[in-house]
N, C-alpha and C positions, 0 to 999 in steps of 0.2 A: 298408278304405278310411279309416274314421274313425280307426283306430289309426295308420295311416301319416301322416295329416294332423296328428294330435296330436303325433307324434314330430317332424315337420318344424317345427311351431310351437314346440315346446319347444327344438329345436336353434337355431331363429332367435332365440328369446328369449335363450338362452345366449350366442350370438354377439354380439347387440346389447349385452348386459351386459358381456361381455369387451371389446368395442370401447370402451364408455363408460369402463371402468376404465382402459384404456390411454390414452385421451384425457385422463382426469383426472391420471394419472401424468405424462404428457408436459407438460401445462399447469402442474402443480405444479413440476416441475423447471425449466421455462422461467422461471417467476416467481422461483424461488430463485436461479437463475443471474443473472437481471437485477438482483436485489437486491444480490448481492455485487459485481456490476460497477458498480452505482450507488454502493455504499459505497466502492469503490476510487476512483471519480471525486472523492469528497470528499477522499481522501488526496492525489490528484493536484493539486487546487486548492491545498492547503496546501504541498505540496512545491514547486510553481511559485513560490509566494510566498516560500518560503525561498530558493530559487535566485535570485530577483530581489533579495533583500536582501543577499546575500553580496558581489556586486561593489561595492556601496556601502560595505559594512563594510570591505572590503579597501582601497578608495580612501581612506577616512578614515584608516585605520591607516597607509597608505603614507606619508603626510605626516610621521608621527612615527617610524615604524620603518624608516628608510632602510637599516639594516644587516641587516634581517630579510627580505631579498628572497626567499630560498629558501622561507621559511615562507609568505609571501604567495602565491608562485607555486603552492605545494603546495595551498593552500586553493582557488585558482581551478581548478587541474587536477582536484581532487577534486569540486568543484562541477560542472564540465563533465561528468565521468564519471557523476555521480549524475543530472544532468539527462538525459543520454542514456539511462541505464538506466530513468529514470522514464518517458520517452517510449515505450520498448519495452514496459514493463509496462502503461502506459495503453492501448496498442494491443491487449494480450492479457492482461487481469488474470486472475490465478489460475494462469497457466501456470507450471509448476515452475521452468523455466530462467530466465524473466524475473523471477519473484519473488525467486529466490535472488540473481540479479545485482543487483537493486535493493537488497535487504537488505545485500549486501556493499558496494555503492557508497555507500549511506547511512552504513554503519559507518565507511568510510574518510573521508567528509566530516565526520562527527562528530568523529573523531580529529584531523583537520587543524584544525578549528575550535577544539578543545580546546587544541591546541598554540599556536594564535594567541592565544587568550585568556590562556593561561599566560604567554606572552612579554610580552603587553601590560601585565602587572603591573609590569614594569620601566620603564614609561613613564608617569609620573604625569600629564603633560600630556594624554596620550591618554586615560587613565582619566577625566579631568575634562572631556573634550570633550563638548559637549552633543549633537552629531550621533552620536558613538559611543554615548553613553548611550541615546539614542533608538533607534538601530538595534539595540542589544543587547536593549532591552526588547521591540521588535517581534519579534526573532528568538526570544527566549525564549517569547513568547506563541504564535508560530507552531509552535515545537517542541511545546508543550502540545497545540495543535490537531491536529498530526500524530499524537500519541500517542492522542488520543481517536478520531480517524478510523481509525487502524490497529486499535484495539480493536473498533470497529463493523464494520470490514471482516472481521476474523478471526472475529467472531461469526457474520456472514452466511455466510462460507465453511464454518464448522463445521455450520451448519444445512443448507446445501446438500449437503455431503459426507455427512452423516448420512442425509438424505432419499434420496440416490442409492444408498446402500449398504444400505438396509433392504429387506426383502422386501415386496411383489413388485417394487418399483421397480428393484432391482438387475438384474432380468431384462431390463428394457427400456432402462436407462440407457445401456449400451454400444451397443445397437442404434440408439439415437437420437443418438449422439455426445455424451453428457453425460459428459465426462471429469472426474476429480477436480480440484478447485481447490487451490492451495497457499496457505498462510497467508503473511502478510507479517511475517517475523520478523527480528529483529536477533540475530545468533548470539552475540556476546561480551557478557558481563555489563556491562563498562564502556561498551559502545555502547548499552545500553538506556536510559541516562540522558542527558538533554539536557546540553550542556556547562555546567559550573558557572562562572558568570561573576560577578565582583564588581568593579564600578567605583566602589564607595563608599569 
């Protein structure tokens, strides 16, 4: 009788310990997932600021670059596509398809802005325009903030992915729907840099 009771108590203790371990793993993965989602929300704030600046930039440039309509329209189109991709990524940060789409759209926007700024070199009055200088400075500052926020997000994703892939977490991660998160990467080397602009 005493041996059976001892075995039952030992089994109950083992079950309680296992349950506590699983609860700990679950809570840790939730915390890490929330951390990378919060990190993405910081990117989202800066991207929205960037998207808000671009129409003003195009509007100022339009007054000077009347013959560059195609370039101006390309910037607005790239901005709209990036904003749409940004909304999708904000709804599901870390999702591989949405993060790849956002990275691609951001690369297209950076390229379109680069072409706009290269063309603006041919318009001295535009280069000297105070509104253009101010918008360029704000855009450059925002680009830097996006880069810092992206680094923080990618670091959080790496921490989360490492935690979900280590033993014993890996056993329970799939069971509790903790899927791998994707980094926010810009694929082409020239897209990794903010557009180089000189209005001086």
